[in-house]
N, C-alpha and C positions, 0 to 999 in steps of 0.2 A: 851757483855757477852751473851752467848746463854741462851735462856729461852724457855719454852714450848710455850709461846705466839708467839715468833718470828718464831719458827718451824711451828706452825699451820698457821701463817700468810703467810709464804713462800709457804707452801703446797697449801693453799686455793687460793692464788693469782696466783700461777703457774697453777692450774687447771682452774681457771677463764680465764687466757690467752689462754689456750688450747681450751676451749669451744668457746671463741670468734673467735679464728683462724678458728676453724671448721665451725662456723656459717658464716664466711666471704667467704668461698670457692665459693658459688654461685654468689658472687658479681664480681668475676674475670672472664675473658674470658675463654671459654672452653679449649683452647689450652695452657693456662698459666701453666708454670712449677713452682709450688710453692716450690718444694724442701724442705728445712728445715724451712719453714714458721712457722709452729706450734711449733716446737722445740725451735727456736730462741725466739719466743714470750713467751713461757713457762719459759725459762731461765730468760728473762727480768722480768716476773711476779714473779718468785721466789725471784729475787734480790729486786724488789720493795716491796714485802711482808715482807721480812726480814729487809731491811734497812729503809723503810718508815713506814709501818704499825706496824712493830714489836716494834718500839720505841714509838709509839703513844698510845699504849693500856694502860688500867688501869685508865682511867679518866671517865668511865661511858658509857652507851650505846648511849646516845644522842651525845656525842662527837665522839663516834666510827663511827657514820654515816658520819660526815664531814671528819673524818680521812680516812674512806673507799673511799669516793669520791676523796679525795686528792691523795690517793694511786693509784686509777684507772687513774687519770689524769697523774700522773708521769709515770705509766706503759705505757699508750697510747702514750705520747710524746716520750718517749725513744724508743718504738717499731717503731713508725713512723720514727724517726730519723735514727735508725739502718737500716731499710729497704730502706729508701731514699738514705742513704749513700752507701749502697751496690749496688743499681741500678745505682747510679751516677758513681761509680767505674767501673761497668760493661760497661757502655756506654763510659767512658773515655778510657778503654782498647780497646774498639772497634773503637777508634779514631773519636768519634762523636763530640767532643768538640775541639775547636781550641786553647784554652788556659785555664789557671787556673780560671780566673774570670768567664768564660763561664760555666765551670764545677760547680763552687760554685753557680752560678745563676740557673743552672740545678738542683742542690741539693734542693734549696729553692722551685723551681717549682714542683719537685717531691714530696716534703713534703706536699705542698698544694694539689696536685692531690690525694695523698694517704689519706690525711685528709678528702677531699671531698668524696671519696669513702666510708670511714668509717662513716662519719656523715650522709650521705644520705642512709645508710642501717639500717633501724630501728631495725631489730633483734639483730644486734651487739651492738647497743647503749643500748638497753633494757637489754641485758645480762651483759654489763659492769656496768650499774647503779645498777640493782637489785643484781647481783652477787657481786659487790663491797661492797654493804651495808651488804649483808648476810655474806660475808667473814669477814667483820669488826666485826659483832656481834659474830661470832664464835671465832675470836681472842680475843675479850673482855671477852667472857665467859671463855675461856681457861686461860686468864690472872687472872681472879677472882678465878677460881677453883684451879689452881696450882701455885699461887704466894704467 
């Protein structure tokens, strides 16, 4: 059921994903074509905010912190999975893999590489943690105000 808290959760986590995507741009090579990187991440953020954080609000500000971190983890895992899958499909269409198992192994390898890039880039990690907690508090405030 749509609520104001779900709407604000979706908006804040979508914005958080956009800011993290923007902060990650210097971590990529200069000639990297990012395409719809920020847009895809924002859509995943909107979905995570609505589906995960939106149903966890209303239990207090302390619980909101852990719920916000949980939502950030869900957002991050799904974003990494989507981008790894997309890159694997691009490589598979370029005939870089000789079979299905090699492509699936490549997917896991890409997921690990992308995770390593994210985890070793401190501005993105800081934005995710601080922004996730702030977005959770905003969602909790909206839940208390309009529920």
